[in-house]
N, C-alpha and C positions, 0 to 999 in steps of 0.2 A: 383929536382923533380923526383919522381919515374916513371919508364917506365911502361906504361899501356899495351903495346903490339906493334906488328909490322905489317905493311902491305907490302906485296911483290907481284909483278906481275909475274904470271906464263904464259909465252908465249905459252907453249905447250897446255895448257887448255884455253888460252885467258881469264884468270880470275884473280881476286885478291885473294891472300892467306892471311888470317888474323889470326895471332897468338896472342892470348890474354894472358896476364900475370894473375896472381891471382888478385882478386879484391883488389883495393887499396883505401885508405881513401883519399878523396879530401875534404878539408875544413870541416873535421869532419863528412861528410856524406859518407856512403858506396857507392862505385862505382861498379856497376855490368854490365856485358855484356848484350847486347840486340840483338834481331834478326832484321836483315834487309834483303833485298833481292838483289841478283844480277839480273840485267836485261840484257840479251844478245840480241842484236839487230844487225842483219847481223853478222859482225865479231868483234863487239865491246861489251865490258861488262862494265856496270856501277853499282854502289852500290846506292840503294835507300831505303827509308823507306818502311816498309811493306804495309801500306795503299796506298801509291803512286803507287807502283809496281802492287798491286792487281787491282787498278782502271785502270791503263794503259791496263792491260790484258783484263779486262771486257769491257772497252771502245773500244778496238781494235776488240774484238769479235762482239760487237754490230754494229760497222761500217762495218765489213765484211758481216754480215747478211743483212745489208741494202744496200750493194753494193755502198758504199760511202767512203770518206776518210777525214782525218783532220790531222793537225799538232799540237803537244803539245811540250812545252818547259819545261824541268825539271832541277832542281838543283840536282847534284849528285856528287859522288866521282868517279873519273876516274880510269883507270887501273894503273896509276902511283901514285895513292893516293892523287892527287890534286883535289880541288874543280873544277867542270866543270859545264857548262850549255849546255845541249844537246837538240836539237830539233829533234823529232821523227816524221816521216811520217807514220801514221797509216792507213792502207788500207787492202784490201783483201790479198795481198801478203806479208804483214809485217811479217818477220821471227822473232817472239818473243819467248823467253824462260825466265822463272823466276825460280830462285832457292834460297833457304834460305842460310843465312850466319850469323854467330854469330860474333859480333864485339863490341868493346868498343868505336867506333867512333860515334860522334854525328850525328844524322839523319839530312840530309839536309832539309831545309824549302821549302815545296812545297804546302803550304796551298792554294794559289791562283790557281795553276794548278789543284789540287784536286777538288776545288770548280767548276772550269770551266768544268772538265770532268763530275762531278756529275750533273751539270745543263744541260749539253748537253744530257746525258743519260736519264735524266728525260724528257726532251723535246722530244726526239726521241721515248721514250716508251709511253708517255702520252701527245701527242700534245694538245695545247689548242683548244677548239672547234671553228669551223668556225662561222662567223657571217652572217646572212642573209642580202642581199642587198635590199635597198629600190627600189621600182618600178622605180622612177625617175633615179636612178643610172644605172639601167639596160637599160633604154631607151637611156641614154647618151652614154653608151658603144655601143649599137646597131647603133646609129646615127654615131658615130665615125668610126665604122667598115665599114659602107656602103659608107663613103665619098671617 
């Protein structure tokens, strides 16, 4: 099998260095490089798909604006080139940086995480309307409170 490229860890920059070979034919289809993104979180760097990385940054910014926090777990490629599962605490002090990377590596599947973040952002941006209480419900609450 033809080599498609190499992944090497650069300790000085705490990032993955990806060198791609020229496009190779795989099962008759042309194989081309694609862009992904390095997500640097504290002192760790992981490689994610573009959409996942962009959603993490957008979600983290929204959480910071709302003075709240959440955790998300993503599938990624670690600094050593292995598949990893990383749980990120996103809050006001989350030190995030995203940068582009060109690679021939297959993007990790994060569909459920992307859906979770999108749903949460939608809920935070446009919460469902509140419902009015029936008078009987209010009376029950007042009775309970005075007991």
